[in-house]
N, C-alpha and C positions, 0 to 999 in steps of 0.2 A: 711708297708712302707708308709711314709707320702708323699702326693703329694704336688706340689707347692701351691695348694689351701689351704693346711693346715698350711701354714707358720704363726707362732705366733709372734706378735710384742708386745713389752712392752712399755707402755706409763705412764708417770708421770702425774697424774691429779691434778689440783689445781684450786683455786677459785680466780677470779678477779671480785670484786664486787659481783653481784648476779649470774654471769655466771661461768660455769665450762669449763676450757680449759685443754689441755694436750700437752706435748712435748714427742717426741720419747726419750726413755731412752738413746739411743746411743749418743745423743747430750747433755745430762745432766751430768755434772761433779760432782756437789755437791749441797747440800741444807744447807744453813746457817740460823741460827736465825738472825734476823735483826741486822747486825753489825753497828758500828758507821760509818756513811757515811760523807765524807768530801765534802762540797759543792764546785763547780767549777764556778767561775764567768763567765758570758756570755755563759754558756753551752746551748746546745740544750734544748728545752722545756721538752722533755721526760727524759733527763739525770738528775738524782737527785744528782749525785756526783760520787765519786770514793771511792774504798775500797782497802785495802792492803790484798791480798790473797796469802799467802805463798811467800811473797816478790815481788809479781807482782801487779802492779797498774791496777785495772779493773774498767771500767765505769759501773755504775749501772743505770738502766732505770726503770721507772714506766710507763707502757703503759695503765693504767686504763682509762685515758681520751681518748686515741687513739682507744681503743677497746670499748669505750662507756659503760664501766662497772661500772661507778660511781666514787666517790671521793676516794682519797687515805688516808683513815683513818687507820693509822698503829696501831696495837695492839699486844698482846702477841702471836698471831698466824701468824703474818706477817713474811715472810721469803724472802730470796734472793736465787734464783736458779742460779747457775753458769752454763752457757751454752757455747758450742763451735760451731763455724761456720767456714766453709771454704770460704775465700774471695780471692780477687786478691793477697793479701799479704801473703797468707798461712792461717794458723788457727788463729782465733781470739776468745778470750773469753770475756764474759760480764756477768753482773749480771742482773737479772730480778726480780723486787719486785712483790711478789704475796701475796694475802691476807691470804691464807691458803693452805698448801699442804695437799691433800686428800688421795691419794693412788697410788700404781702402779697397772695398769690394763694390763692384758695379753689378747690381742684381736687377733682373727683369722683374717688374712689379708682380707678374703672374706667378713667379717662383716663391713668393712670400707665403708662408704658412701661418695660420692663426695659432695663438698659444692654446694648449690643451684646456678643455673645460674640466674643472675639478669641483663640480657641485657649487655650493655657495661660498667656497673659498675665494676670497678676493685678493689673495697674495700675488696673483699673477697680473694684477693691474699694472705693475711695473714693466711687464713684457708686452710690447706692441705687436710683435710678429716674430717669426723664426725663419731662418733660411739655412739650407744645407750647403756646406762647402766641403768637398771631398767626402770624408766619412763623418764629419763633425756637424753638429747643430750649433748655429750661432743665434743667440737670443738678442733681439733688437729691443733696447730699453725705450720705454715711453718716458722721455725726459721730463715732461710736464708732471706726470705721476710721481716720478722719483723726487722732483723738486717739492711737490706737495707733501710727500711722506717725510722728507727730511726736515721740513719746516713745521711739522705738527708735533 
């Protein structure tokens, strides 16, 4: 019988610039090859446009600059991850441009590390936890915080 400590969580890992991030698979709806994106005049700096996803208009964001991961050089590996978040209006979906989708990692919950404490610096609110894979640290994004930040 498995104890609470043995809870396995699945994460989708992806690359933004040179850094590797992940999202909980439970908030990940779909991965799309980079679709045609319609630009929206006067949109937020992180919003690169909108896409039609099964008849729904979804905003698409590129957070490379916000995460200090480098420039957004789109190529054949660039994808859009469709994510869901709960907000005051119910469930919202949006697209997040990533440089490359890497893998789905199943991690034991007790292997998750908290993000480092950096005094009163709140920039790490976007990072929910960290896990180690081989010699690399993978930062798990707090999608609710990311969504809040890109909509402010």
